[in-house]
N, C-alpha and C positions, 0 to 999 in steps of 0.2 A: 504494500500500500504506500502510495506516495504522499508525503506530508511536507512538501517544501514550497516556498515562494507562493506563486499564484495557485498552486495545487493543494494548499493547506486544506485539510478535511477536519470536520468536527461532527460529533454526535448530538442529535437532539431527540429526546423522547417526549412525545406528547402524552401526558399523564391521563389517567382515567377521567379526571374532571374535564379536560379539554375534549376528549372523545365524547363523553356523555352530553356535554353542552353544545356539541356541533361546532367546535372552534378549529377543527383541523385545517380547513380552507383558509380561515382568517390568519392563522399563524403562518401557514405556508406562504400565503400571499405577501405578508410583511417581509419574510426572508427573501423571497424572490424579488420583490420590489427594491430591496436593498442591494441587489446585484449578485447575491449568492446563487450558486448552481446546485440544485437538488440532484445528487448522484445515486441515491438509494433510498427506498422507502418500503416499509411493510407494516402491516398490522399484526400484532402478536400478543400472546398471554405468557409472559415469562414465568418460570417456576419460582417458588420461594427460594430455592437454592441459588438461582441466578440473581435474584434480588439481593440476597445476603452477600454474594460475591461483589455485585455492583456497588452496593452501599456498605461495604465492609468498614469504612471509616466512621459509620454511625450505628452499625448493627448492635453495638453493646449499650447504646443509649436507652433510657427508659421509654422514650416515645417510639422507638423503632417498631415494636410489634404491631402497634396500631397503624403505623405508616405502611408496613408491609401488607396488612389487610387492605388498606386503601389502594395500594399499587396493584393488588390482585383482584380488585373489585370489578374491573372492566378491562377490555384490551387497551394496549398502548399502541401508538404509532411511532415506530423507530425510523429515523431519517439520518442521512449523512449529507451534510452541506459542504460545498467546496468554494473556495475563493481566496482572495488576498486577505491575510490575517483573519481567516474565517472564525477562529476561536474567539478573538476579541470582538469581532463584528456581531456574532451571535450573542455574546455576553452583554454587550452594550444594548442591543435591541431587546434582550430579555428583561433587563432590570434586575435589581437585587432579589435574593431568594425570598425574603419576607415581602410578599406582594403589597402589604399595607404601607411599606416604606418605599416601594418602587415608584419612580417618577412617572408623571404623565407622559404619554408618547411611547412608553416601553410596553412590551407585550404583557408583562405581569402588572404593571401600573394601570393599564387600561382594561384588562380582562379578568383580573383576580383580586382577592382580598385576604389571602391566607398564607401562612408559612409553608404548609405542606401541599394543600390544594392550590398550587401556583402555576398551573398550566403545563409546565415543561421542566425537564432536566436537560442541562446542556453541559458539555465538557468545559472544565474550568481552566485547562491549560493544554498546550500542544501535546505534552507527554500523556496527559489523561485521555485526550482525544484518540491518540494512537491505540491505547489499551481498550478504550470503550468501543471504538468502531469495530475492532477485531472481536470483541466480546459479543456483539450483536449481529455482525455481518460477515459472511464469507467473502473472500476476494472476488469471486465471480458474481456477487450480488451488487458490486459497485460498477457504475457505468461511466464511461468517458465519452463525451460528446461536446460539440461546440454550441454555445448559446449564440443566438443572433445578436445579442447586445453586449458581447464581451469587449467592445470598444469603450465600455464604461471606464476602462483603465488607460492610463498613459502607457506608452510602449515600454518604458523602463520598469513599470510595475507588473507587467504581464509575465516576466521571466522567460 
């Protein structure tokens, strides 16, 4: 998997609240409008084992059991986005984790009001993105294609 320059990839998981509220298209539209390229997407129901692996950094917290129940309450939509500084761009577009503190204009600031039911999970670093993309997608599930609007970037940014 390539994670350099204009080909930086990042994982976005639309959580059960986004799926149940019919916000998949709204979130996808925001990221596409920003100039990111969707290179993989699937609806899935991850197992408790996969959630514990994915959220190992919080799995020992008192709130985690209820969070895992929430994450298994409906399907999630897993996506991989690609673009220049994709991890940072998705992070900025998402807003902070606690949606009550997320600024207006961000996905969480506009569409959510909770710490846990906050629409999406996104990779928080390039290193995390590499691990997370591989956790949810096989290499042959990632697509390479040209978007018609890739002239959004200056020549020196495209790599």
